[in-house]
VMD Tcl script that builds the backbone (N, CA, C; Angstrom):
set m [mol new atoms 459]
animate dup $m
set s [atomselect $m all]
$s set {name element resname resid chain x y z} {
  {N N UNK 1 A 151.203 131.726 103.446}
  {CA C UNK 1 A 150.958 130.310 103.320}
  {C C UNK 1 A 150.531 129.961 101.914}
  {N N UNK 2 A 151.094 128.915 101.464}
  {CA C UNK 2 A 150.787 128.456 100.123}
  {C C UNK 2 A 149.651 127.450 100.171}
  {N N UNK 3 A 148.661 127.629 99.300}
  {CA C UNK 3 A 147.586 126.638 99.224}
  {C C UNK 3 A 148.009 125.503 98.315}
  {N N UNK 4 A 147.664 124.301 98.758}
  {CA C UNK 4 A 147.980 123.153 97.921}
  {C C UNK 4 A 146.916 123.023 96.849}
  {N N UNK 5 A 147.318 122.628 95.684}
  {CA C UNK 5 A 146.311 122.442 94.624}
  {C C UNK 5 A 145.388 121.263 94.956}
  {N N UNK 6 A 144.139 121.435 94.583}
  {CA C UNK 6 A 143.142 120.391 94.840}
  {C C UNK 6 A 143.247 119.349 93.736}
  {N N UNK 7 A 143.355 118.113 94.165}
  {CA C UNK 7 A 143.386 117.019 93.205}
  {C C UNK 7 A 141.947 116.554 92.983}
  {N N UNK 8 A 141.428 116.839 91.808}
  {CA C UNK 8 A 140.032 116.484 91.519}
  {C C UNK 8 A 139.825 114.976 91.509}
  {N N UNK 9 A 140.832 114.254 91.151}
  {CA C UNK 9 A 140.730 112.801 91.136}
  {C C UNK 9 A 140.528 112.278 92.560}
  {N N UNK 10 A 141.295 112.762 93.506}
  {CA C UNK 10 A 141.163 112.358 94.899}
  {C C UNK 10 A 139.831 112.823 95.468}
  {N N UNK 11 A 139.443 114.059 95.156}
  {CA C UNK 11 A 138.177 114.601 95.635}
  {C C UNK 11 A 137.001 113.759 95.140}
  {N N UNK 12 A 136.978 113.445 93.860}
  {CA C UNK 12 A 135.882 112.652 93.293}
  {C C UNK 12 A 135.871 111.233 93.857}
  {N N UNK 13 A 137.020 110.659 94.076}
  {CA C UNK 13 A 137.092 109.320 94.654}
  {C C UNK 13 A 136.540 109.323 96.080}
  {N N UNK 14 A 136.928 110.291 96.885}
  {CA C UNK 14 A 136.397 110.395 98.254}
  {C C UNK 14 A 134.888 110.638 98.240}
  {N N UNK 15 A 134.430 111.490 97.356}
  {CA C UNK 15 A 133.009 111.778 97.241}
  {C C UNK 15 A 132.239 110.520 96.825}
  {N N UNK 16 A 132.761 109.759 95.887}
  {CA C UNK 16 A 132.130 108.525 95.429}
  {C C UNK 16 A 132.040 107.504 96.567}
  {N N UNK 17 A 133.101 107.371 97.329}
  {CA C UNK 17 A 133.087 106.440 98.466}
  {C C UNK 17 A 132.029 106.859 99.477}
  {N N UNK 18 A 131.949 108.139 99.774}
  {CA C UNK 18 A 130.947 108.650 100.710}
  {C C UNK 18 A 129.530 108.361 100.217}
  {N N UNK 19 A 129.254 108.639 98.948}
  {CA C UNK 19 A 127.921 108.399 98.365}
  {C C UNK 19 A 127.593 106.906 98.392}
  {N N UNK 20 A 128.539 106.039 98.102}
  {CA C UNK 20 A 128.308 104.596 98.133}
  {C C UNK 20 A 127.990 104.111 99.545}
  {N N UNK 21 A 128.672 104.642 100.538}
  {CA C UNK 21 A 128.389 104.251 101.924}
  {C C UNK 21 A 126.991 104.687 102.322}
  {N N UNK 22 A 126.615 105.923 102.035}
  {CA C UNK 22 A 125.279 106.434 102.370}
  {C C UNK 22 A 124.204 105.633 101.628}
  {N N UNK 23 A 124.425 105.346 100.351}
  {CA C UNK 23 A 123.463 104.556 99.571}
  {C C UNK 23 A 123.328 103.143 100.128}
  {N N UNK 24 A 124.434 102.557 100.525}
  {CA C UNK 24 A 124.397 101.208 101.104}
  {C C UNK 24 A 123.601 101.169 102.395}
  {N N UNK 25 A 123.786 102.161 103.254}
  {CA C UNK 25 A 123.021 102.224 104.502}
  {C C UNK 25 A 121.537 102.389 104.201}
  {N N UNK 26 A 121.198 103.261 103.263}
  {CA C UNK 26 A 119.796 103.470 102.890}
  {C C UNK 26 A 119.169 102.187 102.342}
  {N N UNK 27 A 119.862 101.500 101.455}
  {CA C UNK 27 A 119.336 100.256 100.889}
  {C C UNK 27 A 119.188 99.175 101.955}
  {N N UNK 28 A 120.083 99.129 102.914}
  {CA C UNK 28 A 119.985 98.175 104.013}
  {C C UNK 28 A 118.735 98.459 104.852}
  {N N UNK 29 A 118.463 99.723 105.128}
  {CA C UNK 29 A 117.260 100.081 105.892}
  {C C UNK 29 A 115.984 99.718 105.141}
  {N N UNK 30 A 115.941 99.999 103.851}
  {CA C UNK 30 A 114.766 99.645 103.044}
  {C C UNK 30 A 114.580 98.131 103.032}
  {N N UNK 31 A 115.653 97.398 102.886}
  {CA C UNK 31 A 115.581 95.935 102.886}
  {C C UNK 31 A 115.042 95.407 104.212}
  {N N UNK 32 A 115.496 95.990 105.330}
  {CA C UNK 32 A 115.035 95.540 106.641}
  {C C UNK 32 A 113.539 95.807 106.829}
  {N N UNK 33 A 113.054 96.940 106.349}
  {CA C UNK 33 A 111.623 97.256 106.454}
  {C C UNK 33 A 110.819 96.264 105.627}
  {N N UNK 34 A 111.239 96.023 104.397}
  {CA C UNK 34 A 110.506 95.088 103.531}
  {C C UNK 34 A 110.546 93.669 104.092}
  {N N UNK 35 A 111.655 93.287 104.681}
  {CA C UNK 35 A 111.807 91.957 105.238}
  {C C UNK 35 A 110.884 91.746 106.437}
  {N N UNK 36 A 110.743 92.752 107.250}
  {CA C UNK 36 A 109.931 92.610 108.462}
  {C C UNK 36 A 108.447 92.882 108.235}
  {N N UNK 37 A 108.064 93.355 107.066}
  {CA C UNK 37 A 106.668 93.704 106.802}
  {C C UNK 37 A 105.748 92.479 106.906}
  {N N UNK 38 A 106.175 91.335 106.429}
  {CA C UNK 38 A 105.360 90.126 106.509}
  {C C UNK 38 A 105.121 89.725 107.963}
  {N N UNK 39 A 106.156 89.847 108.771}
  {CA C UNK 39 A 106.029 89.537 110.191}
  {C C UNK 39 A 105.069 90.500 110.879}
  {N N UNK 40 A 105.146 91.786 110.554}
  {CA C UNK 40 A 104.218 92.771 111.129}
  {C C UNK 40 A 102.790 92.417 110.784}
  {N N UNK 41 A 102.561 92.115 109.509}
  {CA C UNK 41 A 101.195 91.791 109.069}
  {C C UNK 41 A 100.657 90.561 109.793}
  {N N UNK 42 A 101.501 89.557 109.949}
  {CA C UNK 42 A 101.053 88.323 110.606}
  {C C UNK 42 A 100.722 88.577 112.080}
  {N N UNK 43 A 101.507 89.402 112.746}
  {CA C UNK 43 A 101.289 89.663 114.177}
  {C C UNK 43 A 100.171 90.669 114.436}
  {N N UNK 44 A 99.870 91.522 113.482}
  {CA C UNK 44 A 98.781 92.489 113.671}
  {C C UNK 44 A 97.415 91.894 113.350}
  {N N UNK 45 A 97.404 90.806 112.590}
  {CA C UNK 45 A 96.138 90.172 112.195}
  {C C UNK 45 A 95.261 89.795 113.396}
  {N N UNK 46 A 95.786 89.103 114.422}
  {CA C UNK 46 A 94.923 88.778 115.567}
  {C C UNK 46 A 94.472 90.011 116.353}
  {N N UNK 47 A 95.257 91.073 116.323}
  {CA C UNK 47 A 94.875 92.302 117.018}
  {C C UNK 47 A 93.652 92.912 116.337}
  {N N UNK 48 A 93.679 92.969 115.011}
  {CA C UNK 48 A 92.540 93.505 114.260}
  {C C UNK 48 A 91.301 92.643 114.510}
  {N N UNK 49 A 91.478 91.337 114.450}
  {CA C UNK 49 A 90.346 90.430 114.668}
  {C C UNK 49 A 89.766 90.590 116.077}
  {N N UNK 50 A 90.608 90.786 117.081}
  {CA C UNK 50 A 90.100 90.943 118.449}
  {C C UNK 50 A 89.266 92.210 118.599}
  {N N UNK 51 A 89.670 93.309 117.948}
  {CA C UNK 51 A 88.881 94.544 118.014}
  {C C UNK 51 A 87.549 94.353 117.301}
  {N N UNK 52 A 87.571 93.724 116.132}
  {CA C UNK 52 A 86.322 93.492 115.395}
  {C C UNK 52 A 85.400 92.556 116.173}
  {N N UNK 53 A 85.961 91.545 116.832}
  {CA C UNK 53 A 85.152 90.605 117.607}
  {C C UNK 53 A 84.572 91.252 118.865}
  {N N UNK 54 A 85.283 92.232 119.436}
  {CA C UNK 54 A 84.750 92.962 120.590}
  {C C UNK 54 A 83.481 93.721 120.216}
  {N N UNK 55 A 83.509 94.332 119.028}
  {CA C UNK 55 A 82.372 95.144 118.592}
  {C C UNK 55 A 81.229 94.267 118.095}
  {N N UNK 56 A 81.555 93.277 117.272}
  {CA C UNK 56 A 80.543 92.370 116.707}
  {C C UNK 56 A 81.060 90.936 116.833}
  {N N UNK 57 A 80.720 90.240 117.908}
  {CA C UNK 57 A 81.257 88.892 118.135}
  {C C UNK 57 A 80.832 87.897 117.049}
  {N N UNK 58 A 81.764 86.993 116.727}
  {CA C UNK 58 A 81.539 85.892 115.788}
  {C C UNK 58 A 80.981 86.362 114.444}
  {N N UNK 59 A 81.578 87.439 113.913}
  {CA C UNK 59 A 81.090 87.998 112.655}
  {C C UNK 59 A 82.158 88.044 111.573}
  {N N UNK 60 A 83.430 88.148 111.952}
  {CA C UNK 60 A 84.470 88.462 110.974}
  {C C UNK 60 A 85.471 87.333 110.776}
  {N N UNK 61 A 85.928 87.219 109.516}
  {CA C UNK 61 A 87.019 86.314 109.142}
  {C C UNK 61 A 88.036 87.144 108.369}
  {N N UNK 62 A 89.295 87.072 108.779}
  {CA C UNK 62 A 90.348 87.776 108.037}
  {C C UNK 62 A 90.821 86.874 106.919}
  {N N UNK 63 A 90.733 87.373 105.703}
  {CA C UNK 63 A 91.115 86.596 104.518}
  {C C UNK 63 A 92.621 86.696 104.234}
  {N N UNK 64 A 93.121 87.935 104.033}
  {CA C UNK 64 A 94.532 88.110 103.671}
  {C C UNK 64 A 94.940 89.557 103.902}
  {N N UNK 65 A 96.247 89.782 103.932}
  {CA C UNK 65 A 96.758 91.147 104.013}
  {C C UNK 65 A 96.561 91.825 102.667}
  {N N UNK 66 A 96.276 93.093 102.700}
  {CA C UNK 66 A 96.026 93.871 101.494}
  {C C UNK 66 A 97.066 94.989 101.413}
  {N N UNK 67 A 97.515 95.338 100.217}
  {CA C UNK 67 A 98.561 96.368 100.115}
  {C C UNK 67 A 98.036 97.772 100.427}
  {N N UNK 68 A 98.941 98.599 100.897}
  {CA C UNK 68 A 98.669 100.013 101.161}
  {C C UNK 68 A 99.418 100.815 100.106}
  {N N UNK 69 A 98.928 102.011 99.806}
  {CA C UNK 69 A 99.504 102.837 98.742}
  {C C UNK 69 A 100.984 103.137 98.959}
  {N N UNK 70 A 101.416 103.268 100.198}
  {CA C UNK 70 A 102.827 103.496 100.503}
  {C C UNK 70 A 103.443 102.181 100.972}
  {N N UNK 71 A 104.232 101.509 100.143}
  {CA C UNK 71 A 104.729 100.175 100.498}
  {C C UNK 71 A 105.730 100.154 101.648}
  {N N UNK 72 A 106.329 101.290 102.013}
  {CA C UNK 72 A 107.314 101.307 103.079}
  {C C UNK 72 A 106.739 101.814 104.400}
  {N N UNK 73 A 105.431 101.899 104.489}
  {CA C UNK 73 A 104.836 102.408 105.715}
  {C C UNK 73 A 104.984 101.418 106.858}
  {N N UNK 74 A 105.223 101.962 108.042}
  {CA C UNK 74 A 105.297 101.122 109.227}
  {C C UNK 74 A 104.214 101.510 110.224}
  {N N UNK 75 A 103.346 102.426 109.844}
  {CA C UNK 75 A 102.340 102.930 110.775}
  {C C UNK 75 A 100.949 102.381 110.494}
  {N N UNK 76 A 100.791 101.554 109.479}
  {CA C UNK 76 A 99.461 101.046 109.142}
  {C C UNK 76 A 99.566 99.680 108.471}
  {N N UNK 77 A 98.486 98.916 108.593}
  {CA C UNK 77 A 98.371 97.630 107.895}
  {C C UNK 77 A 96.911 97.465 107.486}
  {N N UNK 78 A 96.696 96.766 106.394}
  {CA C UNK 78 A 95.346 96.587 105.868}
  {C C UNK 78 A 95.094 95.102 105.614}
  {N N UNK 79 A 93.843 94.683 105.866}
  {CA C UNK 79 A 93.451 93.285 105.678}
  {C C UNK 79 A 92.107 93.222 104.975}
  {N N UNK 80 A 91.950 92.199 104.135}
  {CA C UNK 80 A 90.637 91.894 103.568}
  {C C UNK 80 A 89.900 91.045 104.592}
  {N N UNK 81 A 88.719 91.494 104.990}
  {CA C UNK 81 A 87.922 90.740 105.957}
  {C C UNK 81 A 86.558 90.464 105.351}
  {N N UNK 82 A 85.967 89.346 105.792}
  {CA C UNK 82 A 84.649 88.955 105.288}
  {C C UNK 82 A 83.687 88.850 106.463}
  {N N UNK 83 A 82.507 89.376 106.251}
  {CA C UNK 83 A 81.443 89.281 107.237}
  {C C UNK 83 A 80.800 87.906 107.087}
  {N N UNK 84 A 80.795 87.097 108.160}
  {CA C UNK 84 A 80.238 85.741 108.093}
  {C C UNK 84 A 78.731 85.757 107.867}
  {N N UNK 85 A 78.058 86.770 108.352}
  {CA C UNK 85 A 76.599 86.797 108.299}
  {C C UNK 85 A 76.052 87.123 106.914}
  {N N UNK 86 A 76.663 88.100 106.230}
  {CA C UNK 86 A 76.136 88.462 104.915}
  {C C UNK 86 A 77.111 88.178 103.771}
  {N N UNK 87 A 78.316 87.731 104.069}
  {CA C UNK 87 A 79.280 87.347 103.045}
  {C C UNK 87 A 79.979 88.515 102.359}
  {N N UNK 88 A 79.727 89.745 102.765}
  {CA C UNK 88 A 80.348 90.907 102.123}
  {C C UNK 88 A 81.800 91.060 102.564}
  {N N UNK 89 A 82.600 91.612 101.659}
  {CA C UNK 89 A 84.017 91.850 101.930}
  {C C UNK 89 A 84.235 93.309 102.314}
  {N N UNK 90 A 85.150 93.504 103.261}
  {CA C UNK 90 A 85.517 94.826 103.737}
  {C C UNK 90 A 87.035 94.908 103.819}
  {N N UNK 91 A 87.535 96.108 104.005}
  {CA C UNK 91 A 88.958 96.324 104.297}
  {C C UNK 91 A 89.049 96.768 105.745}
  {N N UNK 92 A 89.848 96.073 106.533}
  {CA C UNK 92 A 90.108 96.458 107.915}
  {C C UNK 92 A 91.499 97.085 107.962}
  {N N UNK 93 A 91.583 98.281 108.531}
  {CA C UNK 93 A 92.846 99.008 108.592}
  {C C UNK 93 A 93.183 99.271 110.053}
  {N N UNK 94 A 94.408 98.936 110.421}
  {CA C UNK 94 A 94.891 99.277 111.756}
  {C C UNK 94 A 96.013 100.285 111.559}
  {N N UNK 95 A 95.910 101.389 112.296}
  {CA C UNK 95 A 96.936 102.415 112.193}
  {C C UNK 95 A 97.106 103.132 113.508}
  {N N UNK 96 A 98.178 103.857 113.606}
  {CA C UNK 96 A 98.556 104.539 114.835}
  {C C UNK 96 A 97.783 105.850 114.955}
  {N N UNK 97 A 97.076 106.014 116.085}
  {CA C UNK 97 A 96.350 107.244 116.373}
  {C C UNK 97 A 96.977 107.916 117.585}
  {N N UNK 98 A 97.185 109.204 117.490}
  {CA C UNK 98 A 97.742 109.940 118.614}
  {C C UNK 98 A 96.628 110.274 119.602}
  {N N UNK 99 A 96.830 109.941 120.881}
  {CA C UNK 99 A 95.854 110.226 121.925}
  {C C UNK 99 A 96.561 110.940 123.079}
  {N N UNK 100 A 95.794 111.227 124.137}
  {CA C UNK 100 A 96.387 111.811 125.338}
  {C C UNK 100 A 97.417 110.874 125.947}
  {N N UNK 101 A 97.279 109.593 125.698}
  {CA C UNK 101 A 98.138 108.581 126.304}
  {C C UNK 101 A 99.260 108.130 125.369}
  {N N UNK 102 A 99.478 108.866 124.320}
  {CA C UNK 102 A 100.496 108.506 123.345}
  {C C UNK 102 A 99.870 107.802 122.154}
  {N N UNK 103 A 100.676 107.281 121.244}
  {CA C UNK 103 A 100.129 106.594 120.078}
  {C C UNK 103 A 99.478 105.271 120.465}
  {N N UNK 104 A 98.259 105.059 119.960}
  {CA C UNK 104 A 97.492 103.847 120.240}
  {C C UNK 104 A 96.966 103.320 118.913}
  {N N UNK 105 A 97.039 101.997 118.671}
  {CA C UNK 105 A 96.503 101.474 117.418}
  {C C UNK 105 A 94.978 101.555 117.384}
  {N N UNK 106 A 94.459 102.055 116.275}
  {CA C UNK 106 A 93.020 102.133 116.072}
  {C C UNK 106 A 92.627 101.307 114.858}
  {N N UNK 107 A 91.426 100.738 114.882}
  {CA C UNK 107 A 90.957 99.878 113.791}
  {C C UNK 107 A 89.779 100.546 113.095}
  {N N UNK 108 A 89.843 100.563 111.770}
  {CA C UNK 108 A 88.793 101.118 110.929}
  {C C UNK 108 A 88.333 100.043 109.962}
  {N N UNK 109 A 87.093 100.154 109.520}
  {CA C UNK 109 A 86.522 99.213 108.560}
  {C C UNK 109 A 86.000 100.007 107.372}
  {N N UNK 110 A 86.378 99.595 106.152}
  {CA C UNK 110 A 85.934 100.282 104.941}
  {C C UNK 110 A 85.164 99.306 104.058}
  {N N UNK 111 A 83.975 99.698 103.624}
  {CA C UNK 111 A 83.185 98.830 102.755}
  {C C UNK 111 A 83.542 99.077 101.289}
  {N N UNK 112 A 82.866 98.369 100.383}
  {CA C UNK 112 A 83.204 98.478 98.959}
  {C C UNK 112 A 82.860 99.850 98.377}
  {N N UNK 113 A 81.968 100.594 99.040}
  {CA C UNK 113 A 81.615 101.944 98.596}
  {C C UNK 113 A 82.521 103.005 99.194}
  {N N UNK 114 A 83.583 102.569 99.861}
  {CA C UNK 114 A 84.592 103.433 100.479}
  {C C UNK 114 A 84.038 104.253 101.643}
  {N N UNK 115 A 83.028 103.718 102.321}
  {CA C UNK 115 A 82.540 104.317 103.560}
  {C C UNK 115 A 83.364 103.738 104.697}
  {N N UNK 116 A 83.940 104.605 105.506}
  {CA C UNK 116 A 84.847 104.174 106.574}
  {C C UNK 116 A 84.154 104.333 107.919}
  {N N UNK 117 A 84.282 103.287 108.744}
  {CA C UNK 117 A 83.694 103.293 110.077}
  {C C UNK 117 A 84.797 102.984 111.088}
  {N N UNK 118 A 84.852 103.785 112.126}
  {CA C UNK 118 A 85.815 103.568 113.197}
  {C C UNK 118 A 85.280 102.477 114.110}
  {N N UNK 119 A 86.117 101.455 114.426}
  {CA C UNK 119 A 85.673 100.328 115.248}
  {C C UNK 119 A 86.190 100.377 116.679}
  {N N UNK 120 A 87.370 100.901 116.912}
  {CA C UNK 120 A 87.852 100.983 118.283}
  {C C UNK 120 A 89.361 100.969 118.383}
  {N N UNK 121 A 89.822 101.175 119.614}
  {CA C UNK 121 A 91.247 101.123 119.910}
  {C C UNK 121 A 91.645 99.698 120.237}
  {N N UNK 122 A 92.873 99.353 119.890}
  {CA C UNK 122 A 93.390 98.012 120.168}
  {C C UNK 122 A 94.425 98.071 121.284}
  {N N UNK 123 A 94.569 96.965 121.976}
  {CA C UNK 123 A 95.641 96.747 122.947}
  {C C UNK 123 A 95.603 97.668 124.162}
  {N N UNK 124 A 94.458 98.224 124.493}
  {CA C UNK 124 A 94.363 98.990 125.726}
  {C C UNK 124 A 93.205 98.441 126.547}
  {N N UNK 125 A 93.305 98.561 127.854}
  {CA C UNK 125 A 92.321 97.977 128.760}
  {C C UNK 125 A 91.943 98.995 129.828}
  {N N UNK 126 A 90.919 98.671 130.588}
  {CA C UNK 126 A 90.577 99.377 131.814}
  {C C UNK 126 A 90.128 100.810 131.643}
  {N N UNK 127 A 90.576 101.657 132.603}
  {CA C UNK 127 A 90.115 103.041 132.649}
  {C C UNK 127 A 90.524 103.835 131.419}
  {N N UNK 128 A 91.708 103.568 130.892}
  {CA C UNK 128 A 92.163 104.307 129.706}
  {C C UNK 128 A 91.230 104.018 128.535}
  {N N UNK 129 A 90.866 102.762 128.352}
  {CA C UNK 129 A 89.962 102.405 127.262}
  {C C UNK 129 A 88.595 103.067 127.457}
  {N N UNK 130 A 88.093 103.040 128.681}
  {CA C UNK 130 A 86.809 103.691 128.955}
  {C C UNK 130 A 86.884 105.188 128.678}
  {N N UNK 131 A 87.969 105.814 129.093}
  {CA C UNK 131 A 88.123 107.247 128.864}
  {C C UNK 131 A 88.170 107.568 127.377}
  {N N UNK 132 A 88.966 106.813 126.618}
  {CA C UNK 132 A 89.075 107.079 125.180}
  {C C UNK 132 A 87.765 106.802 124.447}
  {N N UNK 133 A 87.038 105.757 124.859}
  {CA C UNK 133 A 85.775 105.445 124.195}
  {C C UNK 133 A 84.679 106.436 124.546}
  {N N UNK 134 A 84.726 107.036 125.744}
  {CA C UNK 134 A 83.721 108.021 126.135}
  {C C UNK 134 A 84.030 109.410 125.589}
  {N N UNK 135 A 85.256 109.621 125.174}
  {CA C UNK 135 A 85.651 110.896 124.588}
  {C C UNK 135 A 85.020 110.998 123.207}
  {N N UNK 136 A 84.447 112.142 122.847}
  {CA C UNK 136 A 83.841 112.248 121.513}
  {C C UNK 136 A 84.877 112.006 120.414}
  {N N UNK 137 A 84.409 111.519 119.289}
  {CA C UNK 137 A 85.328 111.207 118.188}
  {C C UNK 137 A 86.180 112.425 117.866}
  {N N UNK 138 A 87.459 112.216 117.873}
  {CA C UNK 138 A 88.386 113.325 117.702}
  {C C UNK 138 A 88.588 113.683 116.242}
  {N N UNK 139 A 89.258 114.806 116.052}
  {CA C UNK 139 A 89.596 115.238 114.686}
  {C C UNK 139 A 90.530 114.246 114.019}
  {N N UNK 140 A 91.358 113.561 114.801}
  {CA C UNK 140 A 92.283 112.589 114.214}
  {C C UNK 140 A 91.527 111.418 113.601}
  {N N UNK 141 A 90.503 110.966 114.289}
  {CA C UNK 141 A 89.696 109.860 113.755}
  {C C UNK 141 A 88.966 110.313 112.497}
  {N N UNK 142 A 88.406 111.506 112.523}
  {CA C UNK 142 A 87.722 112.034 111.329}
  {C C UNK 142 A 88.699 112.234 110.180}
  {N N UNK 143 A 89.928 112.663 110.500}
  {CA C UNK 143 A 90.946 112.803 109.462}
  {C C UNK 143 A 91.216 111.459 108.791}
  {N N UNK 144 A 91.395 110.410 109.601}
  {CA C UNK 144 A 91.700 109.098 109.029}
  {C C UNK 144 A 90.505 108.517 108.293}
  {N N UNK 145 A 89.296 108.827 108.704}
  {CA C UNK 145 A 88.113 108.365 107.969}
  {C C UNK 145 A 88.126 108.910 106.540}
  {N N UNK 146 A 88.592 110.139 106.380}
  {CA C UNK 146 A 88.678 110.738 105.033}
  {C C UNK 146 A 89.901 110.243 104.277}
  {N N UNK 147 A 90.969 109.967 104.988}
  {CA C UNK 147 A 92.253 109.619 104.355}
  {C C UNK 147 A 92.368 108.147 103.969}
  {N N UNK 148 A 91.723 107.255 104.702}
  {CA C UNK 148 A 91.865 105.810 104.455}
  {C C UNK 148 A 91.490 105.415 103.017}
  {N N UNK 149 A 90.379 105.899 102.447}
  {CA C UNK 149 A 90.089 105.503 101.063}
  {C C UNK 149 A 91.190 105.891 100.065}
  {N N UNK 150 A 91.961 106.932 100.380}
  {CA C UNK 150 A 93.038 107.356 99.484}
  {C C UNK 150 A 94.274 106.468 99.594}
  {N N UNK 151 A 94.516 105.872 100.770}
  {CA C UNK 151 A 95.753 105.104 100.935}
  {C C UNK 151 A 95.570 103.612 100.693}
  {N N UNK 152 A 94.331 103.155 100.562}
  {CA C UNK 152 A 94.077 101.733 100.298}
  {C C UNK 152 A 94.045 101.527 98.790}
  {N N UNK 153 A 94.785 100.545 98.343}
  {CA C UNK 153 A 94.813 100.246 96.892}
  {C C UNK 153 A 93.553 99.539 96.459}
}
mol reanalyze $m
mol bondsrecalc $m
mol representation Tube
mol addrep $m
């Protein structure tokens, strides 16, 4: 059997088309994430406020969304919050925590000295919430307490 000679022009053209298609799909995905980020922030804001109000009623005001070190993240959101009683500003972070019941959003509060305090789980009720709150603070929560100051701008 005779091998046909490889046409480098055809090979490079096919390779270029393939790379352009893959790049286009990647850019479309990045665009969709950036486009939906504002909507995520707006919808997560009341969730963060409800967790903070559960712990300390009538104390917090959410000022604005704050950037995170990784701009394409979909697992966390950060907000500037103000304490009504003393006027101090904090960063409230909501992020996904892995639990026995699957991923659950957890809320953390960071002060200006970068001390992080865990406030509670969001969007869960009843026995599951009681079980998670009675469970001693897990390694995942301690991990995020150390990691949050690094990811907040």
